[in-house]
N, C-alpha and C positions, 0 to 999 in steps of 0.2 A: 503492500500503500503505501503511496505518496503522504506525506507527514500532513497531515492534518486534513484529509480529503479520506470520501469514501470510500470504502472497497469496489472496485470496476468489477472482478467478478460478482460478487453479488448483485450489481446491477444485472449483468448478460445471463443471469440461474434468474432474475427475476421479469428477464422483457422471454428466455426462454419458455415459462413456464403464462405470461398472455401469452405468447405465440400461437402454445399447442393448445390454449382453448379457443382459438383462431383455427388455425389451421385445420389442428383432427378434431374440434367440438370440444377436444378435454375426453377423449374415448377413453383414456387413459388414468386424468387425471383431471377433480373436478375443481376448481378454485373462481369461482365467480368476482374471488378483489383483488386476481389475479393484474389486471386491464387495472382496473381505475387505482389500485399503487404506483402505478407505472408516473403516472400525470403526463406531462403533453410528452416523455421520452416516447410512450405503448406505439404511438404512430409508425416513429423508426425505429424501434424496437419489430415492429410486428412485419414491417416490411421488405428489413432489410432477410428476413426470417423466410420473410415467399419468398423475394428473388436471390437468395443464397439456399435452393435445396442440399447442399453437402453438407451442411449444420442440420441437420434434419435430426441423425443418429445421433447429435446431441441432446435436442432439445425432449424427446422424446425418454431416454435413462434419467434429466433434470424430474421426468413426470412420472418416471418409474421408481423411482429411489422417494422419492414424496409419495409419491400409494402407497409401499411397501409399506415409511416409514409411519404415515397415518393408520394402517392394516394393521399392524403390530401397537399402536399407543391404543387402539380401540381395543382388541384383546388384552395389554393389561388391565385398562379402565376394568373391563367386565372382571378382572383378579382381583380390584379391590386398587390396583393404583390410583394414588390420587394427586401424585405430584407431578410437572413436568418440565424438565429441563431443553430449550432449544437453545443448543451451541451456535455460535458462526447466523445467525437469524436471517443474519441481511433484511429482502424484506415477505422472511414470508408471513405466511397469513394466518396460518393456525387461530392463533390468539383471539382474530375479529372474527369469526368465522367459523367455524371448526364446530360437532356434531356437539361435542365433548368437553367443551372449552366451560361448561359453568359446572362442573362435574371434578377440573381436576388446577390444582394452585398451577398458575404459568410465571416459570422463568425466561426471558429474552437474554441471550448471554450475547455482546460481540462486540467488537473493537467505537471505542464511545465517537469517534466520527461517523462509522456506519450507521451507527444508533442514532444519531444527531439528524443526521441525514432523514434515516426512516423516519424519526418523530412527524420534521417536519413535512415528512408526503406524507402523514395521517391526518396527518391537520388539516392540508391542501384538499389532499380525498376524501376529509369529513368521515373519516370513517374511527368511530371512537371505540378507544380503550375502553379493555374489561377492568372494572375491578380485579378479580383477577391473576390482573398479569402485573409483572414487577423489573424494571430492566432493570440489569447487571452490569456495564458497561465495563471487560476488559481487553490486554492488550494480551493475548495468549503466550506470547513470545517473554513474556517482562512482570506477567501478573501470577497469580497463582489461583488457581478454578474456586476449592472452597473458602480459601479467604472470603474473596469476593461473593459465591456463593452464602461465604453464612452470613454475611454485613448486610444483602438482601432479607432476610430472610427466610431463607434453607432449612429445609428442618432435614435433619438428618438420623434423624429415628423413625420418620413415613418410607417407603418403600417407592423409590421415583424410575422414573421412562426418562431418559437421554435421550438427542433424536439430533443428530452432526452431521450434516448435512454443506457436501459443497466446501468443503474447511481443509478436513485433513492431509490431502494433495501439496496444502501451501504452507504445511507446518515442518517444522523439524522433528527426525524423531523425539526426539526426549523430548518437547511439545508433549506429541499424540501421545507416547507412554504415560504421563504424568497423568494425562486426562483421563487416555483409558486405566490406572491404574485407580485413578480413584473413584470412578462410579465403581468397581469391579472391588475397592477395598467398603464400601457403604455396608454397613451396621445390619441397617433395615431390609438389604440385596434392590439390586439394580438392573433395568432393561439397558438396552443402549445401539442404533440404528444408526451407522454410517455408511460412505459410501471411500469408496480408496482404489486409484488407478494398478494396474500392471505396468511391469517394469514393460517397455517400446518394443525390448527387442521377443516377449513372447505374444505381444500381437500380430497372427499368420495375416491377416484379411487387408489389400493393400488400402484399400477402405476405408476400413476404422486408423489405419493405422497414418494413413494420408491424414485422418478428420485431426487423433490426436497430435499429430506432429503440427497440423494449424495452431490446434488447442494453445500447445504451449508456446508457440510462435505470438500466438494473442496476447497472455496473459504475464509473458515478460516484456513483451512490449506494455503496459499495462502497468510495471511494476509490481508485478505478482507471482514472479515463477512457479512450476511445478518445480519442487524440490525432495518429494516425498514420493515413495511407490512402494508395493510391495508381492512378492508372490503371495497364493495363495496362504497353500500348508506350515507357512513361515509364519503367515498374520495367527490361525486357528492357535497354532503352537503358543505362540506367543498370548492370548487373549485367553489359555485354557492356564496358562501360567501365573497371567494376572489373578487368576482364580473366576476367571468367566465357567459354571455349568455350560451350559447349551451356546450352539454358537452353529448360525445359520449365515450358510455364503452364498447367494446369487451370483454367480458367474452367468457367461452366456447361453451354458446348458442350461440353467435353471429360472433364466427373465426368458431365454424363448420359452419354454414351460411353459408360463406363467401365463405370459403379454400374446404369442405365437397369435391369437387372432385380430391384438389390436395394432401390432406392429408390420400385419402385412409380410411377414416371413422371417426367418432363422437372427437372432441375435449377434454380430459378431463384432461389439465392439469387447474392448478392453479393459473396461470399468466393473464392477462389482460392487453388490451394499450386502451389509452384513446387520444379523440383529446377535449379540452376547447378551445372554442370564445371567442373574446371579441367584435369580426370583423358584 
């Protein structure tokens, strides 16, 4: 991120969510606030998606990871979880329109500049901030999540659900390990959904590799380079070592099996979505 500026990758992810509502009619992930929260940027983001079909794969992955996260959250709430932490929230809109938003206490954790930008967007779009939501600003590379969350009123004695999307690739392994370790170490139990990219040499499909290379170039040019990637088995081993009991990893095969009808064919991307739980 540029000093004092909101995350450009957060804007990009929000643009993909908005474009999915228009170009695919929200077939994978429905979000009625995705377009309104973008305000004056919405038209340009959607036009860019319409005229650049090479970005379709990333757009669908952004929708897929959000769908998996919210489906997993619904299952966790049904089991009694009442605390939700959205890490690297960006322009995520769950707190403002989610079906279960009144049944959980929600913490949005993000860089102060990005959070200030989001709050301005919410005000401009007349999107009401619910009483159940607390904003918790943090710089993941310089501040500790436990201190920031505890200061915001997080209750470590309650089982918790963490959503951490579109953030892991831009953080150091030390910061990633610390966050996963914190969630795994909560005595009351926790579940987390996050995404990560495979090393590019594992991406065999030429179109998927080209898309990854283009994304890496764009994010680096925006001052937010991709610095972390993982192979699936070592990631699973890491999560089990940290204390998670259940690990589900959606890669190409699993995403294709679950979303084939909506994707119109096999998924060939090199990104994964993980659900890990100690509950």
